[in-house]
C-alpha positions in Angstrom: 171.3 53.6 52.8 172.8 50.3 51.4 172.3 49.5 47.7 169.6 46.9 48.1 167.6 46.7 44.8 164.0 46.6 44.9 161.3 46.2 42.3 158.2 46.4 44.7 156.5 49.7 44.0 153.8 48.8 46.7 156.3 48.4 49.5 156.7 51.6 51.9 160.4 51.1 51.9 160.8 51.3 48.0 162.5 54.5 46.9 163.8 55.0 43.3 164.5 51.1 42.7 166.2 50.9 46.0 165.1 49.6 49.6 165.3 52.2 52.3 166.3 49.7 54.9 169.8 48.9 55.8 169.3 45.2 55.8 166.4 42.9 54.9 165.2 39.3 55.7 164.4 37.0 52.9 162.3 33.9 53.0 163.4 30.6 51.7 161.6 31.4 48.5 163.5 34.6 48.2 160.5 37.0 49.3 161.3 40.0 51.5 160.0 39.4 54.9 160.4 43.1 55.6 157.9 44.3 53.1 155.0 46.5 54.3 152.5 47.1 51.6 151.0 50.6 51.1 147.4 50.6 51.5 145.9 51.8 48.1 142.1 52.9 48.2 140.0 50.3 46.1 138.0 53.2 44.3 141.3 54.9 43.2 142.8 51.6 42.1 139.8 50.6 40.0 139.9 54.0 38.4 143.5 53.6 37.4 142.9 50.0 36.1 140.1 51.3 34.0 142.3 54.3 32.7 145.2 51.9 31.8 142.8 49.3 30.2 141.4 52.1 27.9 145.0 53.2 26.8 145.9 49.4 26.1 142.9 49.0 24.2 143.5 51.8 21.8 
């Protein structure tokens, strides 16, 4: 694996701050064209949002 740094936690290729791909393609704006997003269940996502908001509220 090459050391391609990645900050997109929702990409399937993300692993411990690095991209699992050997090479990536970037758009003219610098966005990764190789990114595939993980499908997060809406109910789970909403529960997690509410939990975090409750923590931040205190």
